[in-house]
N, C-alpha and C positions, 0 to 999 in steps of 0.2 A: 984230781984223779977220780975216775969212775970205776965202780966195782959193784958186783952182784954178790949177795950173801944168802945162802939157804938156811932156813930154820926148820928142822924136822918136827914132827908132831910132838907135842909136849913142851916145846920151847917157849920162851918169852917172845911173843909175836907183837908186842906193843907198837913197835915201829911200823910194822906192816898194817896194823889196825889204824894207826894215825893217818897213814896215806889213804887207806880205804875210806875212812870217815870223811876226809877232805874231798875225795873224788866222787864217792857214791852216796854219801850221807848215812851210812851205817857202818858199824864196826864188827864186833864178833857175832858169829852165828854158829849153829850146831855143826856145820861142815868143817869148821876150823879144827875140831877134834880129830878129824881123819885126813887133814890136808897138810902138805909141806908148803911153807911159805917162802917166797923169794922177794928180797928187797934190793933195789938198785940205789946206790948212794953216789952223790956227787960231792966231792970235798968233805966226805964224812956225814953228809946230811941225806936222809932218805928222800928220794924224788919219785919213786914208783914202786909198786908192789903187785904181786899176783900170787895165785895158789894153784896147786896141783894135787889131785887125789884120784884114787881108783874107785870106780863105781860101775856096776852093770856091764862088766866086760870091756871097759875102756878107761883110759886115763882121761880125766876131765881137767880143763883149764878154767879158771874163774877169777873174777875180781881183778883183772888186769887193768891197772890204771896208773896214770902219771899225773902228778900235781899240775894244775892248769898253767902255772907260771913256767913250768919246765917242759911243756909239750913242744914238739917240733925239733927236738934236739937228739933224737935217736934212742931215747930211753925205752919207749915202747917196743922198738925193734930189738933191743937188748933183752927185754923181759920175755918176749915171745921166743927168741932163740934159746934163752936159758931154760924155759919151760919145755920146749921141744927136745932139747938135748937131754934134760933130765929124764923125760919120758922114754926116749930112745935107750938110755943107759939101763932102763928096766925092761927092755925088749918090748916096747909098746907096739901092738899090732894096730891099734886104733886110738886116736886122740880126738876128743870131742869138746865142744863148748856151746854155750848159749850166749847170744849177743844181740843188742838192739840193731835194727836195720841199718842205721847210719854208720855202724862200725864194721859191717860185713866186708867192705872193700879192703880194709886193713888186714883182716884175716885171710881173705881170698888170695892176696899176693903171696902168702906163704903156702898156698895149695889147699886151704880148707874149702870144702864144698858145702853148699847150702842144702840142708835136708828139709827145709820148710819152716814155717812160722807157727808158733803156738803161744798163746797168752802174751803177745806183744814182743816175744823174743824169737830170734832165728836160731835153730839148731844147726851147727856146722860140724864137719869132721874132716880128718885127713888120716889116711893109712900110714902107718909107720914107715913102710917101704917107699912112700912118696915124699917123705920129708927131705928137703934140701936146705941144709943150714948154711951153705956157702953163698946162696943168693935167694931170690924170692921164689924160685921154682918155676919161673916163667920161661925157661930156656932162652935166656937173654938175647942171644944173637938173632933169633927169629921171632921174638916176642912182639905181639901187636900192642901190648900194654907197657912197653919199656918206657921208663921215666927215671928221673933222678931218684925216686924212691927205691928203685931196684939196687942201687949201690948203697951199702951201709954208710951212714954219715961219716964214720971214722975214716973211710977210704976215699971220700970225695976231695 
């Protein structure tokens, strides 16, 4: 069974930090004090995590990562959808993130737009009104980028 679980600020986020350490090579940092964490579990074991916080007029997504052995199974898709859904439940007008260049295509398929590069990371954003949780946001019938990735793995 696959499930996602949210951890509000002040919670024990040790499982999220274990995933973060394995994926990014660092665990806790000062942003954790203001962020909600989400962990995706497969058969009761954490396989991915991410965080969401409010800063400078936008919801921010960060540290979205899936354990290397669990990649390609749709857990990243579930994480981004959980983050976007949570932000929308708080009436998010703008959702932003910073990401390395090689992961921009992953976020682009959900409608994130590239705002440029600074310090080796690309800043991307999406307006809350443009979030499409039912699909990648590419207007699938006429999308020039349509691929297997457009269909959530659970529905293939």
